[in-house]
MIDOSE-1310 file (N, C-alpha, C; in nm, 2 decimals, decimal comma, always signed):
residues 250
magl	-0,77/-1,99/-0,42/-0,63/-1,95/-0,43/-0,54/-2,04/-0,34; -0,46/-2,13/-0,40/-0,38/-2,22/-0,32/-0,24/-2,16/-0,30; -0,20/-2,16/-0,17/-0,07/-2,11/-0,14/-0,06/-1,96/-0,15; +0,06/-1,91/-0,15/+0,07/-1,76/-0,15/+0,06/-1,71/-0,30
pstf	+0,01/-1,59/-0,31/-0,01/-1,54/-0,45/+0,12/-1,50/-0,52; +0,11/-1,49/-0,65/+0,23/-1,45/-0,73/+0,25/-1,30/-0,72; +0,37/-1,26/-0,77/+0,40/-1,11/-0,77/+0,29/-1,04/-0,84; +0,25/-1,09/-0,96/+0,14/-1,03/-1,04/+0,01/-1,02/-0,96
qiet	-0,03/-1,13/-0,89/-0,15/-1,12/-0,82/-0,15/-1,02/-0,71; -0,03/-1,02/-0,64/-0,02/-0,92/-0,53/-0,03/-0,78/-0,58; +0,05/-0,75/-0,69/+0,05/-0,62/-0,75/-0,08/-0,57/-0,79; -0,16/-0,65/-0,86/-0,29/-0,61/-0,91/-0,39/-0,59/-0,80
acls	-0,38/-0,68/-0,70/-0,46/-0,66/-0,58/-0,43/-0,53/-0,51; -0,31/-0,50/-0,49/-0,27/-0,37/-0,43/-0,31/-0,25/-0,51; -0,29/-0,26/-0,64/-0,33/-0,15/-0,73/-0,48/-0,12/-0,72; -0,56/-0,22/-0,72/-0,71/-0,20/-0,71/-0,75/-0,17/-0,57
awps	-0,68/-0,22/-0,47/-0,72/-0,19/-0,33/-0,69/-0,04/-0,30; -0,59/+0,02/-0,35/-0,55/+0,16/-0,33/-0,56/+0,23/-0,46; -0,67/+0,29/-0,49/-0,69/+0,34/-0,63/-0,62/+0,48/-0,65; -0,62/+0,52/-0,77/-0,57/+0,65/-0,81/-0,69/+0,73/-0,85
vkti	-0,67/+0,86/-0,87/-0,78/+0,95/-0,92/-0,78/+0,94/-1,07; -0,66/+0,94/-1,14/-0,65/+0,93/-1,28/-0,56/+0,81/-1,32; -0,58/+0,74/-1,43/-0,50/+0,63/-1,47/-0,48/+0,63/-1,62; -0,36/+0,60/-1,66/-0,32/+0,58/-1,80/-0,26/+0,44/-1,82
ydrs	-0,31/+0,37/-1,93/-0,25/+0,24/-1,96/-0,17/+0,25/-2,09; -0,06/+0,18/-2,09/+0,01/+0,16/-2,21/+0,06/+0,01/-2,22; -0,02/-0,07/-2,28/-0,01/-0,21/-2,28/-0,01/-0,26/-2,13; +0,10/-0,32/-2,08/+0,10/-0,36/-1,94/+0,16/-0,26/-1,85
wvwr	+0,19/-0,14/-1,90/+0,23/-0,03/-1,81/+0,11/+0,05/-1,76; +0,12/+0,09/-1,64/+0,01/+0,17/-1,58/+0,08/+0,29/-1,51; +0,03/+0,41/-1,54/+0,07/+0,53/-1,46/-0,05/+0,59/-1,39; -0,03/+0,63/-1,26/-0,14/+0,67/-1,18/-0,12/+0,80/-1,12
fahg	-0,22/+0,88/-1,10/-0,21/+1,01/-1,04/-0,32/+1,03/-0,93; -0,27/+1,08/-0,82/-0,36/+1,10/-0,70/-0,33/+1,22/-0,62; -0,31/+1,33/-0,69/-0,28/+1,46/-0,62/-0,15/+1,45/-0,54; -0,06/+1,36/-0,57/+0,06/+1,35/-0,49/+0,05/+1,27/-0,36
ytkr	-0,07/+1,22/-0,33/-0,09/+1,14/-0,21/-0,04/+1,00/-0,22; +0,06/+0,96/-0,16/+0,14/+0,83/-0,16/+0,21/+0,81/-0,30; +0,33/+0,76/-0,29/+0,41/+0,74/-0,41/+0,34/+0,63/-0,49; +0,29/+0,53/-0,43/+0,23/+0,41/-0,50/+0,12/+0,46/-0,59
ansv	+0,04/+0,56/-0,55/-0,07/+0,61/-0,63/-0,03/+0,72/-0,72; +0,10/+0,75/-0,73/+0,15/+0,86/-0,81/+0,28/+0,82/-0,88; +0,27/+0,70/-0,95/+0,39/+0,65/-1,01/+0,35/+0,57/-1,13; +0,45/+0,53/-1,21/+0,43/+0,45/-1,33/+0,50/+0,31/-1,30
qsld	+0,44/+0,20/-1,35/+0,51/+0,07/-1,33/+0,46/-0,02/-1,44; +0,54/-0,13/-1,46/+0,51/-0,23/-1,55/+0,46/-0,35/-1,48; +0,36/-0,42/-1,54/+0,30/-0,54/-1,48/+0,35/-0,67/-1,56; +0,44/-0,66/-1,65/+0,49/-0,77/-1,73/+0,63/-0,75/-1,77
padd	+0,72/-0,83/-1,71/+0,87/-0,81/-1,74/+0,90/-0,83/-1,89; +0,82/-0,89/-1,97/+0,84/-0,91/-2,11/+0,81/-0,78/-2,19; +0,73/-0,69/-2,13/+0,69/-0,57/-2,20/+0,78/-0,46/-2,17; +0,90/-0,47/-2,22/+1,00/-0,36/-2,19/+1,06/-0,30/-2,32
gdae	+0,99/-0,32/-2,43/+1,03/-0,26/-2,56/+0,99/-0,12/-2,57; +1,07/-0,04/-2,65/+1,05/+0,10/-2,67/+1,04/+0,18/-2,54; +1,12/+0,13/-2,44/+1,12/+0,19/-2,31/+1,15/+0,33/-2,30; +1,25/+0,37/-2,39/+1,29/+0,51/-2,38/+1,18/+0,61/-2,41
rria	+1,11/+0,58/-2,52/+1,00/+0,67/-2,56/+0,89/+0,66/-2,46; +0,85/+0,55/-2,41/+0,74/+0,53/-2,32/+0,77/+0,60/-2,18; +0,90/+0,59/-2,13/+0,93/+0,65/-2,01/+0,93/+0,81/-2,03; +0,98/+0,85/-2,14/+0,97/+1,00/-2,17/+0,83/+1,05/-2,17
raaa	+0,74/+0,97/-2,24/+0,60/+1,01/-2,24/+0,54/+1,01/-2,10; +0,57/+0,91/-2,02/+0,52/+0,91/-1,88/+0,57/+1,03/-1,80; +0,69/+1,06/-1,82/+0,75/+1,18/-1,75/+0,68/+1,30/-1,78; +0,65/+1,32/-1,91/+0,58/+1,44/-1,96/+0,44/+1,44/-1,90
dfer	+0,37/+1,33/-1,90/+0,23/+1,32/-1,84/+0,23/+1,36/-1,69; +0,34/+1,31/-1,62/+0,34/+1,34/-1,48/+0,37/+1,49/-1,46; +0,45/+1,55/-1,54/+0,48/+1,70/-1,53/+0,35/+1,77/-1,56; +0,27/+1,72/-1,66/+0,15/+1,79/-1,70/+0,04/+1,79/-1,58
qgvp	+0,05/+1,68/-1,50/-0,04/+1,66/-1,39/+0,01/+1,73/-1,26; +0,13/+1,79/-1,27/+0,19/+1,86/-1,16/+0,24/+1,77/-1,05; +0,28/+1,65/-1,09/+0,33/+1,55/-1,00/+0,47/+1,51/-1,05; +0,57/+1,50/-0,96/+0,71/+1,46/-1,00/+0,71/+1,32/-1,06
pifr	+0,78/+1,30/-1,17/+0,78/+1,17/-1,24/+0,85/+1,07/-1,15; +0,78/+0,96/-1,12/+0,84/+0,85/-1,04/+0,81/+0,72/-1,11; +0,91/+0,63/-1,11/+0,89/+0,49/-1,16/+0,90/+0,39/-1,05; +0,80/+0,31/-1,03/+0,80/+0,21/-0,93/+0,85/+0,08/-0,99
vtpl	+0,97/+0,04/-0,94/+1,04/-0,08/-1,00/+1,02/-0,20/-0,91; +0,94/-0,29/-0,97/+0,91/-0,42/-0,90/+0,98/-0,53/-0,99; +0,97/-0,66/-0,94/+1,03/-0,76/-1,03/+0,96/-0,78/-1,16; +0,84/-0,71/-1,18/+0,77/-0,71/-1,31/+0,82/-0,60/-1,41
agpg	+0,93/-0,53/-1,37/+0,99/-0,43/-1,46/+1,10/-0,51/-1,54; +1,09/-0,51/-1,67/+1,19/-0,59/-1,75/+1,33/-0,52/-1,76; +1,43/-0,59/-1,81/+1,56/-0,53/-1,82/+1,57/-0,41/-1,91; +1,49/-0,40/-2,01/+1,49/-0,28/-2,10/+1,45/-0,16/-2,03
ilav	+1,36/-0,17/-1,93/+1,32/-0,06/-1,85/+1,43/-0,01/-1,76; +1,49/-0,11/-1,69/+1,60/-0,08/-1,60/+1,72/-0,01/-1,67; +1,74/-0,06/-1,79/+1,86/+0,00/-1,87/+1,83/+0,15/-1,90; +1,71/+0,18/-1,94/+1,68/+0,32/-1,97/+1,68/+0,41/-1,85
ldqy	+1,62/+0,36/-1,74/+1,63/+0,43/-1,62/+1,77/+0,46/-1,57; +1,86/+0,36/-1,59/+2,00/+0,38/-1,55/+2,07/+0,48/-1,65; +2,04/+0,46/-1,78/+2,10/+0,55/-1,88/+2,07/+0,70/-1,86; +1,95/+0,73/-1,81/+1,91/+0,87/-1,80/+1,91/+0,91/-1,65
gwqp	+1,98/+0,83/-1,57/+2,01/+0,88/-1,43/+1,89/+0,88/-1,34; +1,79/+0,80/-1,36/+1,68/+0,80/-1,26/+1,73/+0,74/-1,13; +1,72/+0,81/-1,03/+1,79/+0,77/-0,90/+1,69/+0,69/-0,82; +1,75/+0,57/-0,77/+1,66/+0,49/-0,68/+1,65/+0,54/-0,54
fees	+1,53/+0,52/-0,48/+1,51/+0,56/-0,34/+1,40/+0,48/-0,28; +1,40/+0,47/-0,15/+1,29/+0,41/-0,07/+1,26/+0,26/-0,12; +1,34/+0,17/-0,08/+1,31/+0,03/-0,10/+1,21/-0,02/+0,00; +1,12/-0,10/-0,05/+1,02/-0,16/+0,03/+1,01/-0,31/+0,02
rvla	+0,97/-0,38/+0,12/+0,95/-0,53/+0,12/+0,80/-0,56/+0,10; +0,77/-0,66/+0,03/+0,63/-0,71/+0,02/+0,62/-0,84/+0,09; +0,54/-0,85/+0,19/+0,52/-0,97/+0,27/+0,39/-1,03/+0,25; +0,38/-1,16/+0,27/+0,25/-1,22/+0,25/+0,24/-1,34/+0,35
mela	+0,11/-1,38/+0,37/+0,09/-1,50/+0,46/-0,05/-1,56/+0,42; -0,06/-1,69/+0,45/-0,19/-1,75/+0,44/-0,27/-1,73/+0,57; -0,40/-1,71/+0,55/-0,49/-1,68/+0,67/-0,55/-1,80/+0,73; -0,56/-1,91/+0,66/-0,63/-2,03/+0,71/-0,55/-2,08/+0,84
gval	-0,62/-2,11/+0,94/-0,56/-2,18/+1,06/-0,48/-2,08/+1,15; -0,48/-1,95/+1,12/-0,40/-1,86/+1,20/-0,50/-1,81/+1,31; -0,45/-1,81/+1,44/-0,53/-1,76/+1,55/-0,52/-1,61/+1,55; -0,64/-1,55/+1,54/-0,64/-1,41/+1,52/-0,73/-1,34/+1,63
dvea	-0,76/-1,42/+1,74/-0,85/-1,36/+1,84/-0,77/-1,24/+1,91; -0,84/-1,14/+1,95/-0,78/-1,03/+2,01/-0,88/-0,97/+2,11; -0,83/-0,93/+2,23/-0,91/-0,87/+2,33/-0,86/-0,72/+2,34; -0,93/-0,64/+2,27/-0,90/-0,49/+2,26/-1,02/-0,42/+2,22
dvrl	-1,02/-0,29/+2,25/-1,13/-0,20/+2,21/-1,10/-0,16/+2,06; -1,15/-0,24/+1,97/-1,13/-0,21/+1,83/-1,26/-0,19/+1,76; -1,27/-0,09/+1,68/-1,39/-0,05/+1,61/-1,37/-0,04/+1,46; -1,47/-0,08/+1,38/-1,46/-0,08/+1,24/-1,55/+0,04/+1,18
fept	-1,49/+0,10/+1,08/-1,56/+0,21/+1,01/-1,56/+0,20/+0,86; -1,66/+0,26/+0,80/-1,64/+0,27/+0,65/-1,52/+0,36/+0,62; -1,45/+0,34/+0,51/-1,33/+0,42/+0,49/-1,35/+0,56/+0,47; -1,48/+0,60/+0,43/-1,51/+0,74/+0,42/-1,56/+0,81/+0,54
dpaw	-1,57/+0,73/+0,65/-1,63/+0,79/+0,78/-1,53/+0,90/+0,83; -1,58/+1,02/+0,85/-1,49/+1,12/+0,90/-1,42/+1,09/+1,04; -1,49/+1,00/+1,12/-1,43/+0,96/+1,25/-1,30/+0,89/+1,22; -1,30/+0,79/+1,12/-1,17/+0,72/+1,09/-1,07/+0,81/+1,02
idaq	-1,12/+0,89/+0,93/-1,03/+0,97/+0,85/-0,96/+1,08/+0,94; -1,04/+1,14/+1,03/-0,98/+1,24/+1,12/-0,88/+1,18/+1,21; -0,91/+1,06/+1,27/-0,81/+0,99/+1,36/-0,69/+0,95/+1,29; -0,70/+0,90/+1,17/-0,59/+0,86/+1,09/-0,50/+0,98/+1,06
arms	-0,56/+1,09/+1,02/-0,49/+1,21/+0,99/-0,41/+1,27/+1,11; -0,48/+1,27/+1,22/-0,41/+1,32/+1,35/-0,29/+1,23/+1,38; -0,31/+1,10/+1,38/-0,20/+1,01/+1,42/-0,08/+1,02/+1,32; -0,11/+1,04/+1,20/-0,01/+1,05/+1,09/+0,05/+1,19/+1,07
gysq	-0,01/+1,29/+1,14/+0,04/+1,42/+1,12/+0,01/+1,48/+0,99; -0,10/+1,45/+0,93/-0,13/+1,50/+0,80/-0,17/+1,65/+0,80; -0,14/+1,72/+0,69/-0,19/+1,85/+0,67/-0,34/+1,84/+0,63; -0,41/+1,95/+0,63/-0,55/+1,95/+0,58/-0,56/+1,90/+0,44
etrt	-0,47/+1,94/+0,35/-0,47/+1,90/+0,21/-0,45/+1,75/+0,20; -0,36/+1,69/+0,28/-0,34/+1,55/+0,28/-0,46/+1,47/+0,33; -0,52/+1,53/+0,44/-0,64/+1,47/+0,49/-0,75/+1,47/+0,39; -0,77/+1,57/+0,31/-0,87/+1,58/+0,21/-0,84/+1,48/+0,10
nlgi	-0,72/+1,46/+0,06/-0,68/+1,37/-0,04/-0,71/+1,22/+0,00; -0,68/+1,20/+0,13/-0,71/+1,06/+0,19/-0,86/+1,03/+0,18; -0,94/+1,13/+0,21/-1,08/+1,11/+0,20/-1,13/+1,09/+0,05; -1,07/+1,16/-0,04/-1,10/+1,13/-0,18/-1,07/+0,99/-0,23
lagl	-0,94/+0,95/-0,19/-0,90/+0,81/-0,24/-0,98/+0,70/-0,16; -1,01/+0,73/-0,04/-1,09/+0,63/+0,04/-1,23/+0,61/-0,03; -1,29/+0,72/-0,08/-1,41/+0,71/-0,15/-1,41/+0,64/-0,28; -1,29/+0,62/-0,34/-1,28/+0,55/-0,47/-1,25/+0,40/-0,45
iahe	-1,23/+0,35/-0,33/-1,21/+0,21/-0,31/-1,33/+0,13/-0,35; -1,32/+0,04/-0,45/-1,43/-0,04/-0,50/-1,45/-0,17/-0,42; -1,34/-0,22/-0,36/-1,35/-0,34/-0,29/-1,41/-0,32/-0,15; -1,46/-0,43/-0,09/-1,50/-0,42/+0,05/-1,38/-0,38/+0,14
akgi	-1,40/-0,28/+0,22/-1,29/-0,22/+0,30/-1,34/-0,17/+0,43; -1,25/-0,16/+0,53/-1,28/-0,11/+0,66/-1,17/-0,02/+0,71; -1,20/+0,09/+0,77/-1,11/+0,17/+0,85/-1,11/+0,11/+0,99; -1,00/+0,09/+1,05/-1,00/+0,02/+1,18/-0,93/+0,12/+1,28
llyg	-0,99/+0,14/+1,40/-0,93/+0,21/+1,50/-0,92/+0,13/+1,63; -0,81/+0,13/+1,69/-0,79/+0,06/+1,82/-0,78/+0,17/+1,93; -0,86/+0,16/+2,03/-0,87/+0,27/+2,14/-0,78/+0,22/+2,26; -0,71/+0,32/+2,31/-0,63/+0,29/+2,43/-0,70/+0,31/+2,56
pdge	-0,63/+0,29/+2,67/-0,70/+0,30/+2,80/-0,75/+0,44/+2,83; -0,70/+0,54/+2,76/-0,75/+0,68/+2,78/-0,88/+0,70/+2,70; -0,93/+0,60/+2,62/-1,05/+0,62/+2,55/-1,03/+0,69/+2,41; -0,90/+0,72/+2,38/-0,87/+0,79/+2,25/-0,81/+0,69/+2,15
paas	-0,83/+0,71/+2,02/-0,77/+0,62/+1,92/-0,61/+0,61/+1,94; -0,56/+0,49/+1,95/-0,42/+0,47/+1,97/-0,35/+0,41/+1,85; -0,43/+0,35/+1,76/-0,37/+0,29/+1,64/-0,47/+0,29/+1,53; -0,43/+0,29/+1,41/-0,52/+0,29/+1,29/-0,47/+0,22/+1,17
alai	-0,56/+0,16/+1,09/-0,52/+0,10/+0,97/-0,64/+0,09/+0,88; -0,61/+0,07/+0,75/-0,71/+0,05/+0,65/-0,70/-0,09/+0,59; -0,80/-0,17/+0,60/-0,80/-0,31/+0,55/-0,89/-0,33/+0,43; -0,85/-0,39/+0,33/-0,92/-0,41/+0,20/-0,92/-0,56/+0,17
qagg	-1,04/-0,61/+0,13/-1,05/-0,75/+0,08/-1,05/-0,74/-0,07; -0,94/-0,77/-0,14/-0,93/-0,75/-0,28/-0,92/-0,88/-0,35; -1,03/-0,94/-0,39/-1,04/-1,06/-0,47/-0,97/-1,18/-0,40; -0,99/-1,19/-0,27/-0,93/-1,31/-0,20/-0,79/-1,27/-0,13
igvy	-0,74/-1,15/-0,15/-0,62/-1,11/-0,09/-0,65/-0,99/+0,01; -0,61/-1,01/+0,13/-0,63/-0,90/+0,23/-0,51/-0,80/+0,21; -0,54/-0,68/+0,19/-0,44/-0,57/+0,17/-0,45/-0,47/+0,28; -0,34/-0,43/+0,34/-0,34/-0,34/+0,45/-0,25/-0,22/+0,43
tsvv	-0,31/-0,10/+0,46/-0,23/+0,02/+0,44/-0,26/+0,12/+0,55; -0,19/+0,23/+0,55/-0,22/+0,34/+0,65/-0,21/+0,29/+0,79; -0,12/+0,19/+0,82/-0,10/+0,14/+0,95/-0,02/+0,24/+1,03; -0,07/+0,29/+1,14/+0,00/+0,39/+1,22/-0,04/+0,37/+1,37
trad	+0,05/+0,39/+1,46/+0,03/+0,40/+1,61/+0,06/+0,54/+1,66; -0,03/+0,59/+1,74/-0,01/+0,72/+1,80/+0,13/+0,73/+1,86; +0,20/+0,84/+1,84/+0,34/+0,86/+1,89/+0,36/+0,83/+2,04; +0,27/+0,87/+2,12/+0,28/+0,85/+2,27/+0,22/+0,72/+2,31
arra	+0,18/+0,63/+2,22/+0,12/+0,51/+2,26/+0,19/+0,39/+2,20; +0,32/+0,41/+2,15/+0,39/+0,30/+2,09/+0,46/+0,21/+2,20; +0,49/+0,09/+2,15/+0,56/-0,01/+2,23/+0,47/-0,06/+2,34; +0,34/-0,06/+2,32/+0,24/-0,11/+2,41/+0,16/-0,22/+2,36
ghgr	+0,19/-0,27/+2,24/+0,12/-0,38/+2,18/+0,00/-0,34/+2,10; -0,02/-0,21/+2,08/-0,14/-0,17/+2,00/-0,13/-0,21/+1,86; -0,01/-0,20/+1,80/+0,00/-0,23/+1,66/-0,02/-0,38/+1,63; +0,02/-0,46/+1,72/+0,00/-0,61/+1,70/-0,15/-0,64/+1,71
almr	-0,22/-0,58/+1,82/-0,36/-0,61/+1,83/-0,44/-0,55/+1,71; -0,40/-0,43/+1,66/-0,47/-0,38/+1,55/-0,46/-0,46/+1,43; -0,34/-0,51/+1,40/-0,32/-0,60/+1,28/-0,39/-0,73/+1,29; -0,39/-0,79/+1,41/-0,47/-0,91/+1,43/-0,61/-0,89/+1,40
cala	-0,67/-0,78/+1,44/-0,81/-0,75/+1,41/-0,82/-0,73/+1,25; -0,73/-0,66/+1,19/-0,74/-0,64/+1,05/-0,73/-0,77/+0,97; -0,64/-0,86/+1,01/-0,63/-0,99/+0,95/-0,76/-1,07/+0,97; -0,81/-1,06/+1,09/-0,93/-1,14/+1,12/-1,05/-1,09/+1,03
wtre	-1,06/-0,96/+1,02/-1,17/-0,90/+0,94/-1,16/-0,94/+0,80; -1,04/-0,93/+0,74/-1,03/-0,97/+0,59/-1,06/-1,12/+0,57; -1,01/-1,20/+0,67/-1,04/-1,34/+0,66/-1,19/-1,37/+0,66; -1,26/-1,30/+0,75/-1,41/-1,32/+0,76/-1,48/-1,26/+0,63
agak	-1,41/-1,16/+0,57/-1,47/-1,11/+0,45/-1,44/-1,19/+0,32; -1,36/-1,30/+0,34/-1,34/-1,39/+0,23/-1,19/-1,40/+0,18; -1,10/-1,33/+0,24/-0,96/-1,33/+0,20/-0,90/-1,47/+0,24; -0,82/-1,52/+0,16/-0,75/-1,65/+0,19/-0,60/-1,62/+0,23
vaai	-0,55/-1,51/+0,18/-0,41/-1,47/+0,21/-0,41/-1,32/+0,24; -0,30/-1,28/+0,29/-0,28/-1,14/+0,33/-0,15/-1,09/+0,27; -0,14/-0,96/+0,23/-0,02/-0,90/+0,17/-0,01/-0,76/+0,23; +0,11/-0,73/+0,26/+0,14/-0,59/+0,31/+0,28/-0,54/+0,26
qvvs	+0,29/-0,41/+0,25/+0,41/-0,35/+0,20/+0,47/-0,27/+0,31; +0,60/-0,28/+0,34/+0,66/-0,21/+0,44/+0,80/-0,16/+0,40; +0,83/-0,03/+0,43/+0,96/+0,02/+0,39/+1,07/-0,06/+0,46; +1,17/-0,09/+0,38/+1,28/-0,18/+0,43/+1,34/-0,12/+0,56
anqp	+1,35/+0,01/+0,56/+1,42/+0,07/+0,68/+1,34/+0,07/+0,80; +1,21/+0,04/+0,79/+1,12/+0,03/+0,91/+1,13/-0,11/+0,97; +1,24/-0,14/+1,04/+1,26/-0,27/+1,09/+1,16/-0,31/+1,20; +1,12/-0,22/+1,29/+1,02/-0,26/+1,39/+0,89/-0,31/+1,33
aarl	+0,84/-0,24/+1,23/+0,72/-0,28/+1,16/+0,74/-0,42/+1,09; +0,85/-0,43/+1,03/+0,88/-0,56/+0,96/+0,88/-0,67/+1,06; +0,95/-0,65/+1,17/+0,95/-0,76/+1,27/+0,81/-0,79/+1,32; +0,73/-0,69/+1,34/+0,59/-0,72/+1,39/+0,52/-0,81/+1,29
yeql	+0,53/-0,77/+1,16/+0,46/-0,85/+1,06/+0,51/-0,99/+1,05; +0,64/-1,01/+1,06/+0,70/-1,14/+1,06/+0,65/-1,22/+1,18; +0,64/-1,16/+1,29/+0,59/-1,23/+1,41/+0,45/-1,28/+1,39; +0,37/-1,20/+1,32/+0,23/-1,24/+1,29/+0,22/-1,35/+1,19
gfte	+0,33/-1,38/+1,12/+0,33/-1,49/+1,02/+0,36/-1,45/+0,88; +0,39/-1,32/+0,85/+0,42/-1,28/+0,72/+0,56/-1,32/+0,68; +0,58/-1,35/+0,55/+0,72/-1,38/+0,50/+0,74/-1,30/+0,37; +0,86/-1,26/+0,35/+0,89/-1,17/+0,24/+0,88/-1,25/+0,11
qyry	+0,81/-1,18/+0,01/+0,79/-1,24/-0,12/+0,88/-1,17/-0,23; +0,90/-1,04/-0,22/+0,98/-0,97/-0,31/+1,00/-0,83/-0,26; +1,09/-0,75/-0,33/+1,11/-0,61/-0,29/+1,09/-0,52/-0,41; +1,06/-0,40/-0,39/+1,06/-0,30/-0,49/+1,12/-0,17/-0,45
hyrr	+1,14/-0,08/-0,54/+1,19/+0,06/-0,50/+1,14/+0,15/-0,60; +1,16/+0,28/-0,57/+1,12/+0,39/-0,66/+1,24/+0,45/-0,73; +1,22/+0,51/-0,85/+1,32/+0,59/-0,92/+1,26/+0,72/-0,95; +1,34/+0,83/-0,92/+1,30/+0,96/-0,96/+1,39/+1,02/-1,07
sa	+1,33/+1,10/-1,16/+1,40/+1,15/-1,27/+1,51/+1,24/-1,23; +1,62/+1,24/-1,30/+1,73/+1,33/-1,27/+1,70/+1,48/-1,29
């Protein structure tokens, strides 16, 4: 893989890195259901901007399927959503919310050494899941759903914990090597351990592991309003590739 990946390559890597429980395909459209855990795994999106025909019927069908699954209908609008899709979403008042930035970087030649107490776990290991749930403030239901989705990841993946001076987990992330692209999610620092460099050390370890596992490039998604996280990623070498947002039905 030469240079940074295309939007399509990043999107498909991220979709396979973070699976859903149920999936429906309609040509290049895909809608995913995961008990409501994360919007990305519970939304419909298009993977081809040219595939925007008959959008009114297809969006209505998707909305009905989401209602049947007990999940609010959400459309994830990336640059791969064609103008016909946007026109129907606008016509029926689907409201935009939560814009995110997609950042990427090449991994070759990047210094990723880190001196920290960092440990790697299988994504299904209760030690990682419990620490991730505590730092993120998850309910028991959300913690259970995290474990379900972690067990569905088909790519090589690691749950990563960075331990603070008190011997307790101070930061956590999930790193996936998805066909040459390192994908990172569930990045969190314990509330009382922030602004101590733990997030930077954690991400350097995550980048190093995915590079060792065969990734040539890295991609991460960050909510646009989360400026501290975006600055951290940019300091590590990430640059913005594109943005996306969600639409919810009126």
